[in-house]
C-alpha positions in Angstrom: -73.3 8.0 -6.0 -71.8 8.4 -9.4 -71.5 12.1 -9.7 -68.8 13.3 -12.1 -66.9 16.6 -11.8 -64.3 18.3 -13.9 -61.8 20.2 -11.8 -59.0 22.2 -13.4 -55.6 21.9 -11.8 -54.2 25.2 -10.5 -50.5 26.0 -10.0 -49.1 27.6 -6.9 -47.3 30.6 -8.2 -44.7 30.5 -5.4 -43.8 26.8 -5.4 -45.1 25.5 -8.8 -47.0 22.7 -7.0 -50.2 21.6 -8.7 -53.4 21.7 -6.7 -56.9 20.3 -7.1 -59.3 23.0 -5.7 -62.3 21.1 -4.4 -65.2 23.4 -3.7 -67.2 23.1 -0.5 -70.1 21.9 -2.6 -68.1 19.0 -4.0 -66.7 18.1 -0.5 -70.2 18.0 0.9 -71.6 16.1 -2.0 -69.0 13.3 -1.8 -68.8 13.3 2.0 -65.2 14.3 2.3 -63.6 16.6 4.9 -60.3 18.5 5.1 -57.8 16.0 6.3 -59.2 12.9 4.7 -56.8 10.7 2.8 -57.7 10.3 -0.9 -56.5 7.7 -3.4 -56.0 8.5 -7.1 -56.9 5.7 -9.5 -55.9 6.0 -13.2 -58.8 4.9 -15.4 -56.6 4.3 -18.5 -58.5 6.7 -20.7 -56.8 10.0 -19.5 -59.2 10.4 -16.6 -58.8 9.6 -13.0 -61.1 8.5 -10.1 -60.6 9.9 -6.6 -61.7 7.8 -3.7 -61.6 8.4 0.1 -59.3 5.9 1.9 -61.0 4.7 5.1 -58.9 4.1 8.2 -59.9 1.6 10.9 -59.3 3.5 14.1 -58.6 0.3 16.0 -55.9 -1.1 13.7 -54.8 2.2 11.9 -55.1 0.2 8.7 -56.6 1.6 5.6 -59.2 0.1 3.4 -60.7 1.3 0.2 
């Protein structure tokens, strides 16, 4: 799967925190769910890759 999406950061008006608003369509397409841990990887060209971090339930260690 090599789908690319452009998502515009949104700012929380109360806290000023930045948010990435993933749509239900994107979550379903990439197989993510609310509560998943994601890793941000800087590509060096101004873009970023986001990957799900997998956790081994037996060891509680993460793999990616």
